Phi, psi and omega in degrees: 000140173235131175250141178245145183231134173238126177287167181306130180265351181061264184241005188262088180286331179296316178297313177301316175300321178293315176297320180294319179296317178304312183288319183284312183282309187278318185256000175049042182294148174284316182230134177255122180247117180268129192269026178201187173215109185211186177304318182300318185293308180306316182289319180298320186288313176305318185283347185243001177287134179285134178265001178293132176297320177271349181075013185273066188286330176297316177296321175297321176301314175305313184298308184300315176301326183281329186226355192277163173281166180303323184292314178307312186296317177298316184293319184285329177287331177291324179290325176295314180301316180298320179297325176290324179292310184297326177301330180268336183291136171224149172250146176293147185284154182297147176296146010262019183286147178241150174247149177230141171229157178244135170231117182054241179257007177276132176267122180249119182257130185241125176212156177282321182244129178301328186287355177266003181273132176257176185294317177301320176304310181298313181306321188263006179244152167267332185220133172242121181249137182215166189242004188253026170285158179274345189199165170311131182213132171223127182228127173254137175230099185056236184271003181253151174216158178244141183219139168212132177288349185080172173305147184296335180285002173268353169094018179223160172224171182236155175220124172253114197236120171259012171252027188289161180295335186279346179091345180258183173275134185230142173252130180236142171258126189232130174279171187286358170271350181103356180284145178270118184279318178206166184215131179233131171291145178249119183294138181273178188285331178282349179290140179249145175254122177262134184238121179282143180293000000 
């Protein structure tokens, strides 16, 4: 499973769409998690919601492909792409609610605001992902780590990947051109830390 993370885009729905396309099409994430709720998200969702009553967008693609004009084909493909985006898009829950995901044996805690994280949350998680940082941030504390891609206008998104070449779970910071800035392995729950006396 691959999780993609996008920080708040504020009012820039175009940047949100570009980041979603990067993570869904290029990095093939299974779930895309938006770490805020703002005008950009509302505009993005509104632009991609299908107005079809029966939701049969694929049938419409087939009909338009056979007889449609280039403009009609482009419009229906945009709707199909939007349906794909919305099918994978989730938003981090509003505070004080938390979301949890499992990758392999790693527990990922997802929040919008770091201030809602309690001690028990940290103890029971391998990765804490939050959306209210001012910049890209990664901190490791023993077997646990905290991550935020920062606001989207700082130019980064995140990918948490259990399909990595190394065989373990890896957290990546990716810039908006698709280049991986850094990659960190995430320690599993079965891993032990030895402390010498």
